[in-house]
C-alpha positions as YAML, in Angstrom:
chain: A
units: angstrom
residues:
- id: 1
  name: UNK
  ca: [10.88, -89.50, -109.32]
- id: 2
  name: UNK
  ca: [14.33, -89.69, -107.74]
- id: 3
  name: UNK
  ca: [14.78, -91.73, -104.56]
- id: 4
  name: UNK
  ca: [13.49, -89.91, -101.29]
- id: 5
  name: UNK
  ca: [16.12, -87.53, -99.46]
- id: 6
  name: UNK
  ca: [16.08, -86.18, -96.10]
- id: 7
  name: UNK
  ca: [14.48, -82.94, -97.57]
- id: 8
  name: UNK
  ca: [11.87, -84.95, -98.55]
- id: 9
  name: UNK
  ca: [11.35, -87.04, -95.32]
- id: 10
  name: UNK
  ca: [11.23, -83.65, -93.72]
- id: 11
  name: UNK
  ca: [8.74, -81.77, -95.96]
- id: 12
  name: UNK
  ca: [6.64, -84.78, -95.42]
- id: 13
  name: UNK
  ca: [6.48, -84.28, -91.50]
- id: 14
  name: UNK
  ca: [6.15, -80.93, -91.79]
- id: 15
  name: UNK
  ca: [3.11, -80.92, -94.28]
- id: 16
  name: UNK
  ca: [1.58, -83.85, -92.08]
- id: 17
  name: UNK
  ca: [1.91, -81.98, -89.11]
- id: 18
  name: UNK
  ca: [0.46, -78.45, -90.83]
- id: 19
  name: UNK
  ca: [-2.25, -80.77, -92.15]
- id: 20
  name: UNK
  ca: [-3.33, -82.13, -88.75]
- id: 21
  name: UNK
  ca: [-3.21, -78.38, -87.26]
- id: 22
  name: UNK
  ca: [-5.88, -77.30, -89.97]
- id: 23
  name: UNK
  ca: [-8.02, -80.60, -89.98]
- id: 24
  name: UNK
  ca: [-8.25, -81.10, -86.71]
- id: 25
  name: UNK
  ca: [-9.70, -77.92, -85.93]
- id: 26
  name: UNK
  ca: [-12.44, -78.38, -88.89]
- id: 27
  name: UNK
  ca: [-15.22, -79.96, -87.20]
- id: 28
  name: UNK
  ca: [-18.15, -78.45, -88.48]
- id: 29
  name: UNK
  ca: [-19.47, -78.03, -91.87]
- id: 30
  name: UNK
  ca: [-19.11, -80.38, -94.54]
- id: 31
  name: UNK
  ca: [-16.38, -82.38, -92.07]
- id: 32
  name: UNK
  ca: [-19.33, -82.75, -89.56]
- id: 33
  name: UNK
  ca: [-20.87, -85.17, -92.49]
- id: 34
  name: UNK
  ca: [-17.45, -86.85, -93.35]
- id: 35
  name: UNK
  ca: [-16.84, -87.45, -89.34]
- id: 36
  name: UNK
  ca: [-20.17, -89.09, -88.85]
- id: 37
  name: UNK
  ca: [-19.63, -91.08, -92.00]
- id: 38
  name: UNK
  ca: [-16.23, -92.29, -90.57]
- id: 39
  name: UNK
  ca: [-18.38, -93.22, -87.49]
- id: 40
  name: UNK
  ca: [-20.82, -95.34, -89.41]
- id: 41
  name: UNK
  ca: [-18.34, -96.97, -91.29]
- id: 42
  name: UNK
  ca: [-16.18, -98.82, -88.22]
- id: 43
  name: UNK
  ca: [-19.70, -100.95, -88.10]
- id: 44
  name: UNK
  ca: [-20.26, -101.18, -91.67]
- id: 45
  name: UNK
  ca: [-20.07, -104.48, -93.97]
- id: 46
  name: UNK
  ca: [-17.71, -103.73, -96.80]
- id: 47
  name: UNK
  ca: [-20.39, -104.73, -99.15]
- id: 48
  name: UNK
  ca: [-22.89, -101.62, -97.56]
- id: 49
  name: UNK
  ca: [-20.40, -99.08, -97.59]
- id: 50
  name: UNK
  ca: [-21.33, -97.23, -101.01]
- id: 51
  name: UNK
  ca: [-25.03, -96.99, -99.73]
- id: 52
  name: UNK
  ca: [-23.98, -95.91, -96.26]
- id: 53
  name: UNK
  ca: [-22.03, -93.15, -97.82]
- id: 54
  name: UNK
  ca: [-24.95, -91.90, -99.84]
- id: 55
  name: UNK
  ca: [-27.28, -92.03, -97.00]
- id: 56
  name: UNK
  ca: [-24.33, -89.67, -95.43]
- id: 57
  name: UNK
  ca: [-22.79, -87.25, -97.85]
- id: 58
  name: UNK
  ca: [-24.87, -87.72, -100.59]
- id: 59
  name: UNK
  ca: [-22.45, -89.48, -102.72]
- id: 60
  name: UNK
  ca: [-20.44, -92.93, -103.13]
- id: 61
  name: UNK
  ca: [-17.52, -92.32, -105.40]
- id: 62
  name: UNK
  ca: [-15.97, -95.88, -105.05]
- id: 63
  name: UNK
  ca: [-12.27, -94.94, -104.32]
- id: 64
  name: UNK
  ca: [-12.78, -92.42, -101.84]
- id: 65
  name: UNK
  ca: [-15.45, -94.10, -100.07]
- id: 66
  name: UNK
  ca: [-13.10, -97.46, -99.88]
- id: 67
  name: UNK
  ca: [-10.51, -95.07, -98.56]
- id: 68
  name: UNK
  ca: [-12.42, -93.55, -95.74]
- id: 69
  name: UNK
  ca: [-13.77, -96.90, -94.70]
- id: 70
  name: UNK
  ca: [-10.89, -98.82, -94.94]
- id: 71
  name: UNK
  ca: [-9.21, -95.80, -91.94]
- id: 72
  name: UNK
  ca: [-12.18, -96.56, -89.96]
- id: 73
  name: UNK
  ca: [-12.19, -100.01, -90.28]
- id: 74
  name: UNK
  ca: [-8.43, -100.15, -88.81]
- id: 75
  name: UNK
  ca: [-9.82, -98.02, -86.20]
- id: 76
  name: UNK
  ca: [-7.61, -95.24, -86.93]
- id: 77
  name: UNK
  ca: [-8.31, -92.02, -85.75]
- id: 78
  name: UNK
  ca: [-10.04, -89.77, -88.47]
- id: 79
  name: UNK
  ca: [-7.66, -86.69, -88.48]
- id: 80
  name: UNK
  ca: [-4.16, -89.01, -87.84]
- id: 81
  name: UNK
  ca: [-5.25, -90.87, -90.85]
- id: 82
  name: UNK
  ca: [-6.59, -87.66, -93.28]
- id: 83
  name: UNK
  ca: [-3.70, -85.77, -92.66]
- id: 84
  name: UNK
  ca: [-1.34, -88.83, -94.00]
- id: 85
  name: UNK
  ca: [-3.37, -88.07, -97.37]
- id: 86
  name: UNK
  ca: [-3.04, -84.51, -97.10]
- id: 87
  name: UNK
  ca: [0.96, -84.62, -96.68]
- id: 88
  name: UNK
  ca: [0.75, -86.84, -99.71]
- id: 89
  name: UNK
  ca: [-1.26, -84.10, -101.80]
- id: 90
  name: UNK
  ca: [1.02, -81.75, -100.18]
- id: 91
  name: UNK
  ca: [4.21, -83.61, -101.28]
- id: 92
  name: UNK
  ca: [3.23, -84.10, -104.78]
- id: 93
  name: UNK
  ca: [3.09, -80.62, -104.89]
- id: 94
  name: UNK
  ca: [6.36, -80.11, -103.65]
- id: 95
  name: UNK
  ca: [8.20, -82.01, -105.85]
- id: 96
  name: UNK
  ca: [6.61, -80.60, -108.99]
- id: 97
  name: UNK
  ca: [7.30, -77.29, -107.08]
- id: 98
  name: UNK
  ca: [11.25, -78.36, -106.59]
- id: 99
  name: UNK
  ca: [11.55, -80.06, -110.19]
- id: 100
  name: UNK
  ca: [10.65, -76.91, -112.05]
- id: 101
  name: UNK
  ca: [12.20, -74.96, -109.89]
- id: 102
  name: UNK
  ca: [10.30, -72.26, -108.90]
- id: 103
  name: UNK
  ca: [11.36, -70.50, -106.08]
- id: 104
  name: UNK
  ca: [10.65, -70.28, -102.24]
- id: 105
  name: UNK
  ca: [8.44, -67.41, -102.34]
- id: 106
  name: UNK
  ca: [5.91, -69.01, -104.44]
- id: 107
  name: UNK
  ca: [6.01, -72.26, -102.70]
- id: 108
  name: UNK
  ca: [4.87, -70.41, -99.78]
- id: 109
  name: UNK
  ca: [2.21, -68.82, -101.66]
- id: 110
  name: UNK
  ca: [1.10, -72.66, -102.75]
- id: 111
  name: UNK
  ca: [0.90, -74.25, -99.22]
- id: 112
  name: UNK
  ca: [-1.11, -70.85, -98.11]
- id: 113
  name: UNK
  ca: [-3.49, -70.87, -101.16]
- id: 114
  name: UNK
  ca: [-6.98, -70.85, -100.74]
- id: 115
  name: UNK
  ca: [-8.13, -73.82, -103.07]
- id: 116
  name: UNK
  ca: [-5.40, -75.95, -101.35]
- id: 117
  name: UNK
  ca: [-6.34, -75.27, -98.32]
- id: 118
  name: UNK
  ca: [-9.63, -76.23, -99.21]
- id: 119
  name: UNK
  ca: [-8.60, -79.43, -100.59]
- id: 120
  name: UNK
  ca: [-6.93, -80.06, -97.33]
- id: 121
  name: UNK
  ca: [-9.88, -79.73, -94.95]
- id: 122
  name: UNK
  ca: [-13.62, -79.57, -96.16]
- id: 123
  name: UNK
  ca: [-13.39, -80.90, -99.84]
- id: 124
  name: UNK
  ca: [-12.77, -84.53, -98.72]
- id: 125
  name: UNK
  ca: [-13.34, -86.54, -101.88]
- id: 126
  name: UNK
  ca: [-12.35, -84.06, -104.38]
- id: 127
  name: UNK
  ca: [-8.73, -84.16, -101.98]
- id: 128
  name: UNK
  ca: [-8.43, -87.92, -103.05]
- id: 129
  name: UNK
  ca: [-9.03, -87.02, -106.47]
- id: 130
  name: UNK
  ca: [-6.45, -84.07, -106.76]
- id: 131
  name: UNK
  ca: [-3.92, -86.55, -105.14]
- id: 132
  name: UNK
  ca: [-4.27, -88.59, -108.19]
- id: 133
  name: UNK
  ca: [-4.32, -85.66, -110.48]
- id: 134
  name: UNK
  ca: [-1.20, -83.98, -108.81]
- id: 135
  name: UNK
  ca: [0.18, -87.58, -109.34]
- id: 136
  name: UNK
  ca: [-0.77, -87.31, -113.03]
- id: 137
  name: UNK
  ca: [1.41, -84.35, -113.95]
- id: 138
  name: UNK
  ca: [4.14, -85.23, -111.45]
- id: 139
  name: UNK
  ca: [4.78, -88.68, -113.22]
- id: 140
  name: UNK
  ca: [3.37, -87.65, -116.78]
- id: 141
  name: UNK
  ca: [6.14, -88.79, -118.73]
- id: 142
  name: UNK
  ca: [4.93, -92.42, -117.70]
- id: 143
  name: UNK
  ca: [2.06, -92.99, -120.18]
- id: 144
  name: UNK
  ca: [0.54, -95.78, -118.44]
- id: 145
  name: UNK
  ca: [1.24, -94.67, -115.04]
- id: 146
  name: UNK
  ca: [-0.07, -91.21, -115.52]
- id: 147
  name: UNK
  ca: [-3.47, -92.51, -117.18]
- id: 148
  name: UNK
  ca: [-4.02, -94.82, -114.36]
- id: 149
  name: UNK
  ca: [-3.97, -92.12, -112.02]
- id: 150
  name: UNK
  ca: [-6.34, -90.23, -114.00]
- id: 151
  name: UNK
  ca: [-9.04, -93.08, -114.00]
- id: 152
  name: UNK
  ca: [-8.56, -93.27, -110.12]
- id: 153
  name: UNK
  ca: [-9.33, -89.59, -110.20]
- id: 154
  name: UNK
  ca: [-12.02, -89.89, -111.73]
- id: 155
  name: UNK
  ca: [-13.53, -92.60, -109.55]
- id: 156
  name: UNK
  ca: [-12.68, -90.56, -106.30]
- id: 157
  name: UNK
  ca: [-14.74, -87.79, -107.59]
- id: 158
  name: UNK
  ca: [-16.94, -87.36, -110.23]
- id: 159
  name: UNK
  ca: [-16.49, -83.89, -110.87]
- id: 160
  name: UNK
  ca: [-13.17, -85.03, -111.89]
- id: 161
  name: UNK
  ca: [-14.88, -85.33, -115.55]
- id: 162
  name: UNK
  ca: [-14.60, -81.27, -115.57]
- id: 163
  name: UNK
  ca: [-11.03, -81.62, -114.99]
- id: 164
  name: UNK
  ca: [-10.97, -84.28, -117.92]
- id: 165
  name: UNK
  ca: [-12.50, -82.08, -119.96]
- id: 166
  name: UNK
  ca: [-9.87, -79.07, -119.24]
- id: 167
  name: UNK
  ca: [-6.86, -81.56, -120.17]
- id: 168
  name: UNK
  ca: [-8.93, -82.41, -123.43]
- id: 169
  name: UNK
  ca: [-9.80, -78.85, -124.46]
- id: 170
  name: UNK
  ca: [-5.80, -77.82, -123.66]
- id: 171
  name: UNK
  ca: [-5.28, -80.73, -125.87]
- id: 172
  name: UNK
  ca: [-7.18, -80.31, -128.60]
- id: 173
  name: UNK
  ca: [-5.74, -78.14, -130.91]
- id: 174
  name: UNK
  ca: [-2.24, -80.86, -131.08]
- id: 175
  name: UNK
  ca: [-4.98, -83.54, -131.83]
- id: 176
  name: UNK
  ca: [-6.46, -81.80, -134.56]
- id: 177
  name: UNK
  ca: [-3.18, -80.59, -135.91]
- id: 178
  name: UNK
  ca: [-2.17, -83.89, -135.90]
- id: 179
  name: UNK
  ca: [-5.39, -85.06, -138.08]
- id: 180
  name: UNK
  ca: [-5.37, -82.37, -140.63]
- id: 181
  name: UNK
  ca: [-1.64, -81.78, -141.15]
- id: 182
  name: UNK
  ca: [0.03, -84.94, -140.34]
- id: 183
  name: UNK
  ca: [-2.94, -87.33, -141.18]
- id: 184
  name: UNK
  ca: [-2.27, -89.43, -138.01]
- id: 185
  name: UNK
  ca: [-3.94, -90.11, -134.52]
- id: 186
  name: UNK
  ca: [-1.72, -91.18, -131.88]
- id: 187
  name: UNK
  ca: [-2.51, -94.22, -129.99]
- id: 188
  name: UNK
  ca: [-2.63, -92.89, -126.85]
- id: 189
  name: UNK
  ca: [-5.41, -90.19, -127.64]
- id: 190
  name: UNK
  ca: [-7.28, -93.47, -128.93]
- id: 191
  name: UNK
  ca: [-6.74, -95.36, -125.80]
- id: 192
  name: UNK
  ca: [-7.71, -92.38, -123.83]
- id: 193
  name: UNK
  ca: [-11.06, -91.79, -125.58]
- id: 194
  name: UNK
  ca: [-12.17, -94.89, -125.11]
- id: 195
  name: UNK
  ca: [-11.27, -95.36, -121.65]
- id: 196
  name: UNK
  ca: [-13.51, -92.33, -121.00]
- id: 197
  name: UNK
  ca: [-16.21, -93.47, -122.87]
- id: 198
  name: UNK
  ca: [-16.22, -96.53, -120.94]
- id: 199
  name: UNK
  ca: [-15.82, -94.83, -117.50]
- id: 200
  name: UNK
  ca: [-18.64, -92.40, -118.27]
- id: 201
  name: UNK
  ca: [-21.06, -95.94, -119.36]
- id: 202
  name: UNK
  ca: [-20.00, -97.62, -116.22]
- id: 203
  name: UNK
  ca: [-20.62, -94.57, -113.84]
- id: 204
  name: UNK
  ca: [-24.04, -93.82, -115.56]
- id: 205
  name: UNK
  ca: [-24.89, -97.59, -115.03]
- id: 206
  name: UNK
  ca: [-24.14, -97.65, -111.64]
- id: 207
  name: UNK
  ca: [-24.00, -93.99, -110.29]
- id: 208
  name: UNK
  ca: [-26.50, -92.41, -112.84]
- id: 209
  name: UNK
  ca: [-28.97, -91.55, -110.10]
- id: 210
  name: UNK
  ca: [-26.57, -90.10, -107.88]
- id: 211
  name: UNK
  ca: [-25.07, -87.99, -110.88]
- id: 212
  name: UNK
  ca: [-28.07, -87.42, -111.98]
- id: 213
  name: UNK
  ca: [-29.18, -85.30, -108.83]
- id: 214
  name: UNK
  ca: [-26.16, -83.54, -108.24]
- id: 215
  name: UNK
  ca: [-26.30, -82.10, -111.90]
- id: 216
  name: UNK
  ca: [-29.91, -81.40, -111.24]
- id: 217
  name: UNK
  ca: [-28.93, -79.61, -107.91]
- id: 218
  name: UNK
  ca: [-26.48, -77.37, -109.43]
- id: 219
  name: UNK
  ca: [-28.05, -76.74, -112.77]
- id: 220
  name: UNK
  ca: [-29.46, -72.94, -113.27]
- id: 221
  name: UNK
  ca: [-27.27, -71.87, -110.60]
- id: 222
  name: UNK
  ca: [-25.09, -70.30, -112.77]
- id: 223
  name: UNK
  ca: [-25.31, -66.90, -113.79]
- id: 224
  name: UNK
  ca: [-23.56, -63.50, -115.96]
- id: 225
  name: UNK
  ca: [-22.07, -62.43, -112.86]
- id: 226
  name: UNK
  ca: [-20.28, -66.11, -112.24]
- id: 227
  name: UNK
  ca: [-18.35, -65.80, -115.41]
- id: 228
  name: UNK
  ca: [-16.74, -62.46, -114.47]
- id: 229
  name: UNK
  ca: [-13.57, -64.58, -112.74]
- id: 230
  name: UNK
  ca: [-12.80, -66.46, -115.54]
- id: 231
  name: UNK
  ca: [-11.98, -63.86, -118.11]
- id: 232
  name: UNK
  ca: [-9.64, -62.54, -115.22]
- id: 233
  name: UNK
  ca: [-8.14, -65.97, -115.03]
- id: 234
  name: UNK
  ca: [-7.62, -66.06, -119.15]
- id: 235
  name: UNK
  ca: [-5.74, -62.79, -118.87]
- id: 236
  name: UNK
  ca: [-3.62, -63.78, -116.07]
- id: 237
  name: UNK
  ca: [-3.16, -67.36, -117.65]
- id: 238
  name: UNK
  ca: [-1.97, -66.27, -121.03]
- id: 239
  name: UNK
  ca: [0.52, -63.66, -119.97]
- id: 240
  name: UNK
  ca: [2.39, -66.17, -118.16]
- id: 241
  name: UNK
  ca: [1.84, -69.55, -120.25]
- id: 242
  name: UNK
  ca: [4.08, -70.49, -123.29]
- id: 243
  name: UNK
  ca: [1.17, -72.34, -124.56]
- id: 244
  name: UNK
  ca: [-1.11, -69.33, -125.29]
- id: 245
  name: UNK
  ca: [-3.57, -71.12, -127.55]
- id: 246
  name: UNK
  ca: [-3.94, -73.79, -125.70]
- id: 247
  name: UNK
  ca: [-4.43, -72.07, -122.50]
- id: 248
  name: UNK
  ca: [-7.15, -70.03, -124.24]
- id: 249
  name: UNK
  ca: [-9.33, -72.90, -125.57]
- id: 250
  name: UNK
  ca: [-8.92, -74.98, -121.97]
- id: 251
  name: UNK
  ca: [-10.26, -71.82, -120.11]
- id: 252
  name: UNK
  ca: [-13.00, -70.90, -122.80]
- id: 253
  name: UNK
  ca: [-14.39, -74.15, -122.65]
- id: 254
  name: UNK
  ca: [-15.08, -73.92, -119.41]
- id: 255
  name: UNK
  ca: [-17.57, -70.39, -119.97]
- id: 256
  name: UNK
  ca: [-20.90, -72.45, -121.00]
- id: 257
  name: UNK
  ca: [-20.19, -74.73, -117.78]
- id: 258
  name: UNK
  ca: [-19.87, -72.09, -115.22]
- id: 259
  name: UNK
  ca: [-22.72, -70.72, -116.94]
- id: 260
  name: UNK
  ca: [-24.56, -73.43, -116.29]
- id: 261
  name: UNK
  ca: [-23.20, -75.08, -112.74]
- id: 262
  name: UNK
  ca: [-22.35, -71.95, -111.24]
- id: 263
  name: UNK
  ca: [-18.79, -70.66, -110.88]
- id: 264
  name: UNK
  ca: [-18.14, -71.83, -106.83]
- id: 265
  name: UNK
  ca: [-16.52, -75.42, -107.71]
- id: 266
  name: UNK
  ca: [-16.09, -74.98, -111.26]
- id: 267
  name: UNK
  ca: [-13.99, -72.09, -110.93]
- id: 268
  name: UNK
  ca: [-12.00, -74.03, -108.78]
- id: 269
  name: UNK
  ca: [-11.45, -76.75, -110.79]
- id: 270
  name: UNK
  ca: [-10.45, -74.37, -113.52]
- id: 271
  name: UNK
  ca: [-7.96, -72.56, -111.46]
- id: 272
  name: UNK
  ca: [-6.74, -75.65, -110.38]
- id: 273
  name: UNK
  ca: [-5.92, -76.87, -114.04]
- id: 274
  name: UNK
  ca: [-4.39, -73.55, -114.65]
- id: 275
  name: UNK
  ca: [-1.68, -74.04, -111.53]
- id: 276
  name: UNK
  ca: [-0.93, -77.45, -112.60]
- id: 277
  name: UNK
  ca: [-0.51, -76.53, -115.89]
- id: 278
  name: UNK
  ca: [1.44, -73.38, -115.52]
- id: 279
  name: UNK
  ca: [3.42, -75.64, -112.53]
- id: 280
  name: UNK
  ca: [4.08, -78.14, -115.41]
- id: 281
  name: UNK
  ca: [6.13, -75.21, -117.73]
- id: 282
  name: UNK
  ca: [7.92, -74.03, -114.97]
- id: 283
  name: UNK
  ca: [6.01, -70.64, -115.34]
- id: 284
  name: UNK
  ca: [3.78, -71.09, -112.51]
- id: 285
  name: UNK
  ca: [6.19, -68.21, -110.91]
- id: 286
  name: UNK
  ca: [5.38, -65.60, -113.58]
- id: 287
  name: UNK
  ca: [4.57, -61.81, -111.94]
- id: 288
  name: UNK
  ca: [1.67, -61.57, -113.22]
- id: 289
  name: UNK
  ca: [0.51, -65.27, -111.89]
- id: 290
  name: UNK
  ca: [2.07, -64.55, -108.49]
- id: 291
  name: UNK
  ca: [0.03, -61.64, -107.81]
- id: 292
  name: UNK
  ca: [-2.92, -64.01, -108.53]
- id: 293
  name: UNK
  ca: [-1.44, -66.04, -106.08]
- id: 294
  name: UNK
  ca: [-0.71, -63.59, -103.39]
- id: 295
  name: UNK
  ca: [-4.62, -62.95, -103.58]
- id: 296
  name: UNK
  ca: [-5.78, -66.37, -103.30]
- id: 297
  name: UNK
  ca: [-3.13, -66.09, -99.93]
- id: 298
  name: UNK
  ca: [-4.90, -63.29, -98.70]
- id: 299
  name: UNK
  ca: [-8.26, -65.15, -98.98]
- id: 300
  name: UNK
  ca: [-7.18, -67.57, -97.31]
- id: 301
  name: UNK
  ca: [-6.79, -65.62, -93.74]
- id: 302
  name: UNK
  ca: [-10.38, -65.28, -93.21]
- id: 303
  name: UNK
  ca: [-11.04, -69.16, -94.22]
- id: 304
  name: UNK
  ca: [-8.28, -70.20, -91.65]
- id: 305
  name: UNK
  ca: [-9.58, -67.90, -89.30]
- id: 306
  name: UNK
  ca: [-13.06, -69.74, -89.13]
- id: 307
  name: UNK
  ca: [-11.52, -72.91, -88.86]
- id: 308
  name: UNK
  ca: [-9.51, -72.05, -85.97]
- id: 309
  name: UNK
  ca: [-12.94, -69.93, -84.14]
- id: 310
  name: UNK
  ca: [-15.96, -71.45, -85.42]
- id: 311
  name: UNK
  ca: [-14.60, -74.98, -86.99]
- id: 312
  name: UNK
  ca: [-15.79, -74.05, -90.18]
- id: 313
  name: UNK
  ca: [-14.19, -72.14, -92.80]
- id: 314
  name: UNK
  ca: [-17.12, -71.39, -94.58]
- id: 315
  name: UNK
  ca: [-19.04, -70.27, -91.38]
- id: 316
  name: UNK
  ca: [-20.96, -67.08, -92.22]
...
């Protein structure tokens, strides 16, 4: 990433204000719990923050918990503090968008995308995970840095394992080609595989009960109807990408997961995977994908309306 410009600074300020307007009005739903947790952290000992987090929001991913605790410990207003991270998230997307020259109209649709607004507002822990994921794509040429960012993403939200599954599925054809045709295994693949195994072991040992309870909560919430959105996303993606086989394998790998766990969160992960893959290719502004982006902008209108009127985007 090149040096920061006046345009970068201006856009970051704009992203901050945009985020602050949204999050300062989001006071109920999931944010009610996160606001309570932020207040609890103001009196928490550092050694107890994981337990305090589990007691209030039912999860205790260490990176997210530490970020929230630090802001509370420093007595920074929560909306001011979180808006900064929202701006960091949007700025990362902005840098990828400019690097790939995807066009102003795509940028508008990206900024108003339903899933992006959900990340900015209600999905607090997942937001931190996606910050690291977005910068993974921004710095993907730097193997050590991008790999470190993926590890941070995992410990920001354990649902990132689904994202890692998607990345692995996408890369699997190249991996198999190296093994069967070139008779080699890239050192980078070995490092990633070993690191993911170690992360899995660490999380299982220290957070196994929490993770199991989450899996049990979502298990069997899926149904055949949960799968209906994936074929549409698959078709749109194949019409937009240059890497059709890789994209197909990635999306198809999520069919059994959606069937078991339901589509609410998993479909969001799959869409964000497709979005970032297409942005990285410079193909996210293809007409058929732009139609899908326009749909998610339209879908965000009701969500934003609920934020301003009811203080909860998912109000019903």
